[in-house]
Residue frames as qw, qx, qy, qz and C-alpha x, y, z in Angstrom:
[[0.495, -0.353, 0.794, -0.005, 18.14, 20.86, 37.21],
 [0.441, 0.303, -0.675, -0.509, 18.45, 18.52, 34.27],
 [0.891, -0.110, 0.101, -0.428, 16.09, 15.58, 34.32],
 [0.519, -0.402, 0.748, 0.099, 17.77, 12.23, 35.00],
 [0.355, 0.344, -0.705, -0.508, 18.58, 10.17, 31.92],
 [0.900, -0.051, -0.033, -0.432, 16.23, 7.21, 31.33],
 [0.598, -0.389, 0.700, 0.033, 17.55, 3.81, 32.37],
 [0.083, 0.339, -0.783, -0.515, 18.85, 1.63, 29.57],
 [0.077, 0.243, 0.965, 0.055, 16.23, -1.14, 29.93],
 [0.224, 0.650, 0.505, -0.522, 13.45, 1.38, 30.39],
 [0.233, 0.627, -0.275, -0.691, 14.44, 3.23, 27.21],
 [0.005, -0.088, 0.922, 0.376, 14.48, -0.05, 25.33],
 [0.146, 0.510, 0.829, -0.180, 10.83, -0.45, 26.35],
 [0.175, 0.718, 0.159, -0.655, 10.07, 3.18, 25.46],
 [0.043, 0.418, -0.606, -0.676, 11.45, 2.57, 21.97],
 [0.139, 0.260, 0.935, 0.197, 8.69, 0.06, 21.21],
 [0.220, -0.197, -0.284, -0.912, 5.81, 1.87, 19.43],
 [0.560, -0.440, -0.637, -0.296, 3.15, -0.35, 20.99],
 [0.503, -0.371, -0.535, 0.568, 4.47, 0.28, 24.49],
 [0.090, -0.076, -0.062, 0.991, 4.39, 4.03, 23.93],
 [0.375, -0.299, -0.484, -0.732, 0.88, 3.83, 22.51],
 [0.582, -0.465, -0.666, 0.025, -0.38, 1.88, 25.55],
 [0.399, -0.330, -0.389, 0.762, 1.23, 4.30, 27.99],
 [0.040, -0.081, -0.179, -0.980, -0.11, 7.26, 26.06],
 [0.470, -0.417, -0.575, -0.524, -3.64, 5.89, 26.21],
 [0.553, -0.452, -0.616, 0.333, -3.36, 5.24, 29.92],
 [0.271, -0.269, -0.214, 0.899, -2.27, 8.83, 30.51],
 [0.142, -0.075, -0.297, -0.941, -4.51, 10.65, 28.05],
 [0.544, -0.371, -0.589, -0.468, -7.60, 8.58, 28.89],
 [0.281, -0.474, 0.522, -0.650, -6.75, 8.63, 32.59],
 [0.923, -0.131, -0.154, -0.327, -7.32, 4.89, 32.98],
 [0.493, -0.526, 0.692, -0.049, -5.61, 2.12, 34.89],
 [0.454, 0.269, -0.806, -0.269, -4.40, -1.09, 33.32],
 [0.608, -0.184, 0.501, -0.587, -7.14, -3.19, 34.83],
 [0.015, 0.093, -0.980, -0.175, -7.77, -6.95, 34.61],
 [0.728, 0.051, 0.115, -0.674, -11.01, -8.69, 33.80],
 [0.536, -0.093, 0.839, -0.014, -11.92, -12.35, 33.55],
 [0.334, 0.329, -0.547, -0.693, -12.24, -13.49, 29.97],
 [0.853, 0.071, -0.176, -0.486, -14.35, -16.21, 28.33],
 [0.709, 0.238, -0.648, 0.140, -11.55, -18.67, 29.09],
 [0.736, -0.624, -0.261, 0.014, -11.87, -18.03, 32.82],
 [0.691, -0.092, -0.133, 0.705, -8.44, -16.40, 33.01],
 [0.146, -0.845, -0.131, 0.497, -7.47, -12.89, 34.02],
 [0.571, 0.430, 0.330, 0.616, -6.74, -10.64, 31.02],
 [0.136, -0.577, -0.071, 0.802, -5.78, -7.01, 30.54],
 [0.544, 0.655, 0.519, 0.070, -8.06, -6.00, 27.63],
 [0.172, 0.964, -0.095, -0.179, -6.45, -2.63, 26.95],
 [0.323, -0.609, 0.661, 0.295, -2.97, -4.16, 26.85],
 [0.583, 0.151, 0.770, 0.209, -4.13, -6.99, 24.59],
 [0.447, 0.826, 0.332, -0.087, -5.84, -4.47, 22.30],
 [0.121, 0.938, -0.283, -0.158, -2.69, -2.38, 21.86],
 [0.269, -0.588, 0.748, 0.149, 0.11, -4.95, 22.22],
 [0.649, 0.228, -0.609, -0.395, -1.74, -7.85, 20.56],
 [0.884, -0.322, 0.129, -0.314, -2.98, -11.09, 22.08],
 [0.902, 0.244, -0.284, 0.217, 0.16, -12.89, 20.92],
 [0.198, 0.615, -0.477, 0.596, 2.31, -10.84, 23.31],
 [0.572, -0.308, -0.675, 0.350, 3.04, -12.16, 26.80],
 [0.168, -0.797, -0.131, -0.566, 1.14, -9.32, 28.50],
 [0.729, -0.681, -0.061, 0.007, 1.92, -10.44, 32.04],
 [0.784, -0.082, 0.053, 0.613, 5.62, -10.72, 31.20],
 [0.262, 0.592, 0.149, 0.748, 5.44, -7.22, 29.67],
 [0.435, -0.823, -0.112, -0.347, 3.80, -5.87, 32.82],
 [0.839, -0.445, -0.043, 0.310, 6.52, -7.52, 34.91],
 [0.613, 0.192, 0.082, 0.762, 9.20, -5.72, 32.93],
 [0.010, -0.717, -0.166, -0.677, 7.37, -2.42, 33.19],
 [0.639, -0.753, -0.096, -0.126, 7.04, -2.75, 36.95],
 [0.834, -0.223, 0.001, 0.505, 10.68, -3.82, 37.31],
 [0.450, 0.284, 0.121, 0.838, 11.76, -0.70, 35.42],
 [0.099, -0.496, -0.448, 0.737, 9.46, 1.48, 37.60],
 [0.096, -0.103, -0.456, -0.879, 7.43, 2.57, 34.55],
 [0.595, -0.447, -0.437, -0.505, 4.25, 1.04, 35.95],
 [0.046, -0.226, 0.755, -0.614, 3.32, 0.59, 39.57],
 [0.232, -0.393, -0.890, -0.014, 0.71, -1.53, 41.30],
 [0.216, -0.350, -0.023, -0.911, -2.31, 0.65, 41.93],
 [0.669, -0.222, 0.337, -0.624, -4.72, -1.78, 43.57],
 [0.170, 0.146, -0.972, -0.078, -5.35, -5.48, 44.14],
 [0.728, -0.108, 0.187, -0.651, -8.38, -7.69, 44.55],
 [0.235, -0.177, 0.956, -0.009, -8.94, -11.36, 45.09],
 [0.703, 0.132, -0.266, -0.646, -11.14, -13.56, 42.94],
 [0.786, -0.151, 0.556, -0.223, -12.43, -17.07, 43.52],
 [0.383, 0.510, -0.685, -0.352, -10.71, -19.72, 41.43],
 [0.970, -0.028, -0.098, -0.221, -11.54, -23.34, 40.72],
 [0.496, -0.652, 0.570, 0.065, -8.81, -25.42, 42.42],
 [0.789, 0.101, 0.574, 0.193, -8.78, -27.95, 39.55],
 [0.584, 0.581, 0.388, 0.415, -9.01, -25.94, 36.33],
 [0.378, -0.335, -0.059, 0.861, -7.81, -22.60, 37.75],
 [0.044, 0.565, 0.494, 0.660, -10.70, -20.73, 36.21],
 [0.102, -0.167, -0.438, 0.877, -11.82, -17.53, 37.90],
 [0.401, -0.043, -0.221, -0.888, -15.42, -17.46, 36.64],
 [0.084, -0.193, -0.974, 0.089, -17.40, -20.08, 38.60],
 [0.423, -0.482, -0.383, -0.665, -21.16, -19.92, 38.88],
 [0.038, -0.149, 0.706, -0.692, -22.30, -19.42, 42.50],
 [0.543, -0.384, -0.611, -0.429, -25.32, -21.32, 43.87],
 [0.333, -0.376, 0.506, -0.701, -27.09, -21.05, 47.27],
 [0.540, -0.078, -0.828, -0.128, -27.91, -24.47, 48.80],
 [0.654, -0.567, -0.022, -0.501, -30.39, -25.14, 51.59],
 [0.054, -0.491, 0.799, -0.342, -28.69, -26.53, 54.70],
 [0.644, -0.052, 0.600, -0.472, -31.62, -28.82, 55.47],
 [0.830, 0.329, 0.416, -0.174, -32.79, -30.37, 52.21],
 [0.497, -0.247, 0.545, 0.629, -29.89, -29.41, 49.86],
 [0.442, 0.728, 0.497, 0.167, -32.29, -27.82, 47.36],
 [0.381, -0.165, 0.164, 0.895, -30.97, -24.87, 45.35],
 [0.006, -0.591, -0.535, -0.604, -34.05, -22.74, 44.89],
 [0.305, -0.569, -0.481, 0.593, -33.91, -20.32, 47.83],
 [0.137, 0.815, 0.246, 0.507, -35.13, -16.74, 47.70],
 [0.365, 0.045, -0.386, 0.846, -33.54, -13.87, 49.56],
 [0.288, -0.800, -0.487, -0.201, -35.75, -12.11, 52.09],
 [0.246, 0.300, -0.325, 0.862, -35.20, -8.96, 54.10],
 [0.298, -0.661, -0.619, 0.303, -36.69, -7.89, 57.42],
 [0.200, 0.427, 0.164, 0.867, -37.74, -4.27, 56.79],
 [0.162, -0.565, -0.553, 0.590, -38.85, -1.53, 59.16],
 [0.141, 0.758, 0.387, 0.506, -41.14, 1.29, 58.05],
 [0.364, 0.002, -0.354, 0.862, -39.55, 4.30, 59.71],
 [0.259, -0.383, -0.158, -0.872, -42.81, 6.27, 59.61],
 [0.740, -0.413, -0.105, -0.520, -44.98, 3.91, 61.69],
 [0.326, -0.542, 0.733, -0.251, -42.41, 1.50, 63.08],
 [0.947, 0.110, 0.145, -0.263, -43.90, -1.64, 61.41],
 [0.112, -0.542, 0.810, 0.193, -41.38, -4.48, 60.88],
 [0.856, 0.200, 0.409, -0.245, -42.03, -7.30, 58.43],
 [0.667, 0.073, 0.598, 0.439, -40.92, -9.35, 55.45],
 [0.020, -0.373, 0.309, 0.875, -40.04, -7.15, 52.46],
 [0.020, -0.238, -0.832, -0.500, -42.53, -9.08, 50.27],
 [0.056, -0.654, -0.703, 0.274, -45.36, -7.66, 52.42],
 [0.031, -0.629, -0.025, 0.777, -44.58, -4.15, 51.20],
 [0.035, -0.088, 0.686, 0.721, -45.11, -5.10, 47.53],
 [0.443, 0.499, 0.549, -0.502, -48.57, -4.07, 46.39],
 [0.675, 0.621, 0.395, 0.048, -48.76, -5.01, 42.71],
 [0.643, 0.437, 0.107, 0.620, -45.45, -3.45, 41.75],
 [0.024, -0.760, 0.129, -0.637, -45.65, -0.43, 44.03],
 [0.419, -0.001, -0.711, 0.565, -44.42, -0.14, 47.62],
 [0.450, -0.578, -0.107, -0.672, -46.91, 0.41, 50.42],
 [0.083, -0.284, 0.790, -0.537, -46.74, -0.21, 54.15],
 [0.441, -0.289, -0.812, -0.250, -49.06, -3.15, 55.06],
 [0.289, -0.391, -0.671, 0.559, -49.61, -1.64, 58.49],
 [0.029, 0.566, 0.259, -0.782, -50.45, 2.05, 57.95],
 [0.553, 0.647, 0.519, 0.078, -51.17, 1.91, 54.21],
 [0.009, 0.885, -0.165, -0.435, -48.79, 4.80, 53.47],
 [0.808, 0.569, -0.050, 0.146, -47.11, 4.65, 49.98],
 [0.666, -0.489, 0.234, 0.513, -43.32, 4.28, 50.12],
 [0.480, 0.876, 0.046, 0.006, -41.86, 6.99, 47.91],
 [0.212, 0.807, -0.521, 0.180, -38.20, 7.00, 49.00],
 [0.768, 0.089, -0.603, 0.198, -35.75, 4.29, 49.99],
 [0.127, 0.324, -0.556, 0.755, -34.96, 6.25, 53.15],
 [0.643, -0.310, 0.066, -0.697, -38.46, 5.44, 54.45],
 [0.974, -0.111, -0.171, -0.102, -37.41, 1.80, 54.85],
 [0.113, -0.712, 0.674, -0.164, -34.63, 0.38, 57.02],
 [0.819, 0.116, -0.556, -0.082, -33.34, -3.16, 56.57],
 [0.565, -0.637, 0.401, -0.338, -33.05, -4.93, 59.93],
 [0.557, -0.310, 0.769, 0.052, -31.90, -8.34, 58.73],
 [0.574, 0.435, -0.506, -0.475, -31.51, -10.68, 55.76],
 [0.586, -0.176, 0.783, -0.108, -32.21, -14.40, 55.38],
 [0.317, 0.227, -0.748, -0.538, -32.63, -17.04, 52.70],
 [0.691, 0.055, 0.483, -0.535, -35.85, -19.05, 52.47],
 [0.140, -0.105, 0.925, 0.338, -35.84, -22.44, 50.76],
 [0.579, 0.141, -0.169, -0.785, -38.79, -22.77, 48.39],
 [0.566, 0.055, -0.805, -0.170, -38.64, -26.56, 48.75],
 [0.525, -0.327, -0.736, 0.275, -38.82, -27.06, 52.54],
 [0.200, -0.861, -0.206, -0.420, -39.46, -23.41, 53.65],
 [0.701, -0.493, -0.187, 0.480, -36.59, -23.51, 56.12],
 [0.140, 0.966, -0.041, 0.213, -34.81, -20.23, 56.75],
 [0.767, -0.342, -0.019, 0.543, -31.17, -19.37, 57.38],
 [0.058, 0.969, -0.114, -0.209, -28.96, -16.32, 57.28],
 [0.140, -0.651, 0.702, 0.252, -25.91, -18.44, 56.32],
 [0.930, 0.281, 0.092, -0.220, -26.76, -20.85, 53.51],
 [0.716, -0.239, 0.508, 0.415, -24.18, -23.16, 52.02],
 [0.351, 0.783, -0.254, -0.447, -22.40, -21.68, 49.01],
 [0.800, 0.049, 0.545, 0.247, -21.57, -24.00, 46.15],
 [0.157, 0.698, -0.387, -0.581, -19.40, -22.99, 43.20],
 [0.845, 0.321, 0.427, 0.027, -19.79, -24.69, 39.84],
 [0.291, -0.464, 0.522, 0.653, -16.80, -24.64, 37.48],
 [0.612, 0.599, -0.050, -0.514, -17.66, -23.89, 33.86],
 [0.433, 0.490, -0.736, -0.176, -15.11, -26.48, 32.75],
 [0.312, 0.030, -0.941, 0.125, -16.36, -29.98, 33.50],
 [0.539, -0.498, -0.267, -0.625, -19.36, -28.60, 35.46],
 [0.638, -0.209, -0.659, 0.339, -17.88, -29.92, 38.71],
 [0.366, -0.853, -0.160, -0.336, -18.57, -28.35, 42.08],
 [0.552, 0.062, -0.508, 0.658, -16.48, -27.03, 44.94],
 [0.387, -0.833, -0.396, -0.013, -17.17, -25.19, 48.17],
 [0.078, -0.943, 0.210, -0.246, -15.62, -22.42, 50.23],
 [0.747, -0.532, 0.389, 0.085, -13.45, -25.05, 51.86],
 [0.817, 0.130, 0.422, 0.370, -11.98, -26.10, 48.53],
 [0.440, 0.877, 0.136, 0.139, -11.73, -22.88, 46.51],
 [0.628, -0.080, 0.009, 0.774, -8.51, -21.11, 45.66],
 [0.032, 0.951, 0.178, -0.252, -8.12, -17.37, 45.88],
 [0.650, 0.199, 0.203, 0.705, -5.99, -15.51, 43.37],
 [0.117, -0.762, -0.128, 0.624, -4.91, -11.87, 43.55],
 [0.523, 0.542, 0.392, 0.528, -5.20, -9.80, 40.41],
 [0.327, -0.524, -0.098, 0.780, -3.62, -6.35, 40.22],
 [0.366, 0.881, 0.265, 0.143, -4.35, -3.08, 38.48],
 [0.621, -0.164, 0.080, 0.762, -1.52, -0.80, 37.37],
 [0.156, 0.969, 0.150, -0.116, -0.96, 2.87, 36.82],
 [0.604, 0.595, -0.180, 0.499, 1.92, 4.85, 35.30],
 [0.652, -0.430, -0.287, 0.554, 4.56, 5.50, 37.93],
 [0.006, 0.992, 0.083, -0.099, 4.92, 9.22, 38.69],
 [0.488, -0.611, 0.427, 0.454, 8.70, 8.77, 38.64],
 [0.557, 0.139, 0.649, 0.500, 8.48, 7.76, 35.00],
 [0.308, 0.858, 0.388, -0.135, 6.53, 10.80, 33.81],
 [0.080, -0.824, 0.328, 0.454, 9.67, 12.86, 33.14],
 [0.334, -0.241, 0.805, 0.427, 11.05, 10.07, 30.97],
 [0.388, 0.478, 0.782, 0.097, 7.74, 9.66, 29.18],
 [0.151, 0.746, 0.165, -0.628, 7.17, 13.31, 28.39],
 [0.171, 0.566, -0.502, -0.631, 8.97, 13.40, 25.02],
 [0.049, -0.082, 0.952, 0.291, 8.47, 9.83, 23.92],
 [0.220, 0.502, 0.813, -0.199, 4.71, 9.91, 24.47],
 [0.232, 0.771, 0.168, -0.569, 4.12, 13.32, 22.96],
 [0.111, -0.454, 0.609, 0.641, 6.31, 12.74, 19.93],
 [0.269, 0.205, 0.898, 0.281, 4.18, 10.20, 18.01],
 [0.237, 0.769, 0.582, -0.117, 0.96, 12.25, 17.74],
 [0.014, -0.821, 0.139, 0.553, 2.99, 15.37, 16.84],
 [0.194, -0.290, 0.758, 0.551, 4.72, 13.51, 14.03],
 [0.269, 0.433, 0.849, 0.141, 1.40, 12.12, 12.82],
 [0.156, 0.863, 0.335, -0.343, -0.16, 15.62, 12.78],
 [0.077, -0.669, 0.416, 0.611, 2.83, 16.99, 10.86],
 [0.258, -0.018, 0.863, 0.434, 2.64, 14.21, 8.25],
 [0.234, 0.660, 0.714, -0.025, -1.08, 14.84, 7.78],
 [0.040, 0.853, 0.099, -0.511, -0.44, 18.60, 7.41],
 [0.015, 0.570, -0.567, -0.594, 1.80, 18.00, 4.40],
 [0.650, 0.316, -0.328, -0.608, -0.70, 15.77, 2.64],
 [0.231, 0.203, -0.952, 0.002, 0.02, 12.27, 3.85],
 [0.808, -0.332, -0.227, -0.431, -2.57, 9.69, 4.88],
 [0.079, 0.525, -0.728, 0.434, -1.18, 8.56, 8.23],
 [0.843, -0.378, -0.361, -0.125, -1.45, 5.53, 10.51],
 [0.268, 0.472, -0.579, 0.609, 0.21, 6.07, 13.87],
 [0.317, -0.450, 0.802, 0.233, 1.12, 3.74, 15.40],
 [0.707, 0.394, -0.310, -0.498, 0.93, 1.38, 12.49],
 [0.664, -0.158, 0.728, 0.059, 1.01, -2.32, 11.77],
 [0.515, 0.623, -0.345, -0.477, 2.09, -3.02, 8.19],
 [0.914, 0.016, 0.404, 0.026, 2.19, -6.38, 6.48],
 [0.078, -0.647, 0.595, 0.471, 5.36, -6.99, 4.50],
 [0.619, 0.391, -0.527, -0.431, 5.92, -9.05, 1.39],
 [0.208, 0.202, -0.944, 0.158, 6.87, -12.06, 3.57],
 [0.552, -0.477, -0.616, -0.296, 3.45, -11.98, 5.23],
 [0.469, -0.300, -0.536, 0.634, 4.92, -10.80, 8.56],
 [0.123, -0.901, -0.313, -0.274, 3.27, -7.83, 10.29],
 [0.542, 0.095, -0.272, 0.789, 5.63, -5.07, 11.44],
 [0.252, -0.853, -0.397, 0.226, 5.03, -2.37, 14.08],
 [0.415, 0.340, 0.053, 0.842, 5.99, 1.20, 13.26],
 [0.084, -0.422, -0.395, 0.811, 5.53, 4.53, 14.98],
 [0.436, 0.630, 0.117, -0.632, 4.00, 5.89, 11.78],
 [0.437, 0.125, 0.740, 0.496, 3.31, 4.77, 8.24],
 [0.244, 0.667, 0.139, -0.690, 2.28, 7.41, 5.73],
 [0.514, 0.313, 0.678, 0.423, 1.08, 7.39, 2.13],
 [0.229, 0.750, 0.053, -0.618, 0.84, 10.14, -0.48],
 [0.610, 0.615, -0.336, -0.370, 0.35, 9.33, -4.15],
 [0.891, 0.243, -0.377, 0.065, 3.05, 6.77, -4.94],
 [0.223, 0.527, -0.607, 0.551, 5.18, 7.64, -1.92],
 [0.789, -0.515, -0.321, -0.096, 5.16, 5.68, 1.32],
 [0.092, 0.664, -0.517, 0.532, 7.04, 6.60, 4.47],
 [0.803, -0.356, -0.463, 0.116, 7.99, 4.24, 7.31],
 [0.002, 0.721, -0.332, 0.609, 8.95, 6.06, 10.49],
 [0.801, -0.348, -0.452, 0.180, 10.41, 4.67, 13.69],
 [0.165, -0.856, 0.286, -0.399, 11.71, 6.33, 16.89],
 [0.821, -0.060, -0.457, 0.338, 14.66, 4.85, 18.84],
 [0.284, -0.864, 0.171, -0.378, 15.42, 6.18, 22.29],
 [0.838, -0.073, -0.392, 0.371, 18.44, 5.41, 24.47],
 [0.473, -0.842, -0.037, 0.258, 20.58, 6.89, 27.24],
 [0.397, -0.488, 0.476, 0.615, 23.51, 7.10, 24.83],
 [0.359, 0.453, -0.454, -0.678, 23.84, 7.48, 21.04],
 [0.888, 0.155, 0.272, -0.336, 21.64, 4.84, 19.44],
 [0.372, -0.429, 0.750, 0.339, 23.80, 2.01, 18.14],
 [0.243, 0.275, -0.691, -0.623, 23.83, 0.22, 14.83],
 [0.077, 0.202, 0.974, -0.069, 21.46, -2.54, 16.00],
 [0.319, 0.580, 0.446, -0.602, 18.54, -0.07, 15.85],
 [0.338, 0.550, -0.401, -0.650, 19.34, 0.68, 12.21],
 [0.109, 0.152, -0.954, -0.236, 19.64, -3.04, 11.40],
 [0.188, 0.356, 0.857, -0.321, 16.32, -3.86, 13.15],
 [0.365, 0.637, 0.166, -0.659, 14.57, -0.99, 11.31],
 [0.243, 0.461, -0.654, -0.548, 16.11, -2.07, 8.02],
 [0.092, 0.063, 0.993, 0.036, 14.75, -5.59, 8.53],
 [0.321, 0.575, 0.602, -0.451, 11.26, -4.12, 8.66],
 [0.331, 0.712, -0.115, -0.609, 11.67, -1.75, 5.75],
 [0.013, 0.319, -0.849, -0.420, 13.31, -4.43, 3.57],
 [0.155, 0.302, 0.940, -0.010, 10.09, -6.44, 3.92],
 [0.221, 0.718, 0.476, -0.457, 7.67, -3.49, 3.72],
 [0.482, 0.261, 0.441, 0.711, 9.48, -1.70, 0.88],
 [0.038, 0.895, 0.292, -0.334, 8.56, 1.95, 1.68],
 [0.551, 0.709, 0.058, 0.436, 9.86, 4.65, -0.64],
 [0.058, 0.702, -0.382, 0.598, 11.21, 6.55, 2.40],
 [0.778, -0.381, -0.468, 0.175, 12.47, 5.11, 5.68],
 [0.005, 0.731, -0.265, 0.628, 13.12, 7.56, 8.53],
 [0.727, -0.337, -0.521, 0.293, 14.69, 6.52, 11.85],
 [0.177, -0.856, 0.126, -0.469, 14.59, 9.12, 14.63],
 [0.733, -0.060, -0.515, 0.440, 17.38, 8.66, 17.16],
 [0.307, -0.837, 0.098, -0.442, 17.25, 10.29, 20.61],
 [0.104, -0.875, -0.024, 0.472, 19.66, 11.64, 21.84],
 [0.185, 0.717, -0.523, -0.421, 21.85, 10.87, 18.79],
 [0.964, 0.247, -0.073, -0.061, 23.05, 8.18, 16.41],
 [0.680, -0.514, 0.403, 0.333, 26.33, 6.39, 17.05],
 [0.098, 0.632, -0.570, -0.515, 29.10, 6.50, 14.46],
 [0.221, -0.027, 0.955, 0.195, 28.43, 2.86, 13.61],
 [0.375, 0.610, 0.646, -0.265, 24.76, 3.65, 13.04],
 [0.256, 0.809, -0.100, -0.520, 25.65, 6.56, 10.76],
 [0.076, -0.435, 0.781, 0.442, 27.92, 4.37, 8.70],
 [0.285, 0.245, 0.923, 0.088, 24.99, 2.10, 7.90],
 [0.309, 0.572, 0.317, -0.690, 22.65, 4.95, 6.96],
 [0.415, 0.541, -0.367, -0.633, 23.20, 5.23, 3.22],
 [0.146, 0.220, -0.940, -0.217, 23.89, 1.52, 2.60],
 [0.086, 0.311, 0.914, -0.247, 20.67, 0.52, 4.33],
 [0.060, -0.458, -0.540, -0.704, 18.58, 3.25, 2.68],
 [0.381, -0.712, -0.551, 0.210, 17.60, 4.79, 6.01],
 [0.117, 0.692, -0.053, 0.711, 17.43, 8.52, 6.76],
 [0.524, -0.346, -0.576, 0.522, 18.63, 9.21, 10.29],
 [0.128, -0.787, -0.092, -0.597, 17.17, 12.14, 12.22],
 [0.541, -0.125, -0.582, 0.594, 19.07, 12.97, 15.43],
 [0.235, -0.727, -0.057, -0.643, 17.69, 15.09, 18.24],
 [0.169, 0.316, -0.719, 0.595, 18.98, 15.45, 21.80],
 [0.202, 0.097, 0.732, -0.643, 15.66, 15.52, 23.66],
 [0.209, 0.454, 0.856, 0.131, 12.99, 15.05, 21.00],
 [0.100, 0.714, 0.325, -0.612, 11.87, 18.67, 20.96],
 [0.164, 0.610, -0.363, -0.685, 13.15, 19.35, 17.46],
 [0.426, 0.024, 0.880, 0.207, 12.18, 16.06, 15.85],
 [0.473, 0.664, 0.551, -0.181, 8.99, 17.16, 14.10],
 [0.253, 0.886, -0.162, -0.354, 10.63, 20.01, 12.20],
 [0.193, -0.537, 0.755, 0.322, 13.66, 17.87, 11.28],
 [0.473, 0.205, 0.851, 0.096, 11.52, 15.05, 9.91],
 [0.434, 0.804, 0.334, -0.232, 9.43, 17.53, 7.95],
 [0.070, 0.816, -0.421, -0.391, 12.63, 19.02, 6.48],
 [0.340, -0.241, 0.871, 0.263, 13.79, 15.57, 5.41],
 [0.451, 0.438, 0.777, 0.005, 10.47, 14.75, 3.71],
 [0.328, 0.887, 0.272, -0.180, 10.02, 18.13, 2.02],
 [0.287, -0.639, 0.446, 0.557, 13.60, 18.66, 0.90],
 [0.624, 0.609, -0.273, -0.406, 14.09, 18.81, -2.88],
 [0.979, 0.031, 0.182, 0.090, 15.16, 15.52, -4.35],
 [0.369, -0.636, 0.490, 0.468, 18.85, 15.19, -4.92],
 [0.585, 0.608, -0.363, -0.396, 19.94, 15.10, -8.58],
 [0.970, -0.046, 0.240, 0.006, 20.67, 11.59, -9.69]]
């Protein structure tokens, strides 16, 4: 049975080199797209920011990827957020219910399973080693002790409680809030949707195969690549290769139908600024007639391939073909 054709919007996303690189890393490194709280107190996706760039709206990108069933929500967790500044990195303090001091210590009621003695965990500490204060037996394994209860002891008034007051201190403005005031925000982790794996097979495998081929014929390769043009703008490419005085800019365009002229125009805009000596645009499954008409005028070499399986050889043939007589 022939695999279903990728959806139009999904293939637009697949055609972006940075998107393919991020998906490839998630699959090959077997990692989720996981959030963490940054220095600004906001939830970030470090892997996505590393590959896509911090200037990209990562959350908007994730929304598109989920909408197109390329990514799926893998897990969720809630984090405490300041209700005023919406920061998710407050400092937590334990406050005594009686005197309001914030210098409590945590104590545990511990049972020695060998002799049955029950007491404060501090009684088992004998100068850095653990020993039962009742029978004198050294404690060599955690299994010899069983925690029967936990409480907090205020070092100011010595009162004890198992449920102290929790106070959160926001890092912005240093103001305080309690469990009654806090906001909870859900942050999600994402994995590659199994339904998308068929669509990803060629587009994800293609880039490293092209890079390996370019290296095998003597090029110094960056894949994916970010190249600064003469205008100062930085352009994303699937591969950028150098050998002696020759430079090659390579891009892959994927669609559910023959790739139209807009892909050639967008690629030309990059190459016009970068000025490579060779510009190769791979079109899967084919190039439209309008795209082909722009090929020579825009100085772009089009490489067509129905499913991506023959791309590496075709690109190699283009780059190693004898120069045409002028």
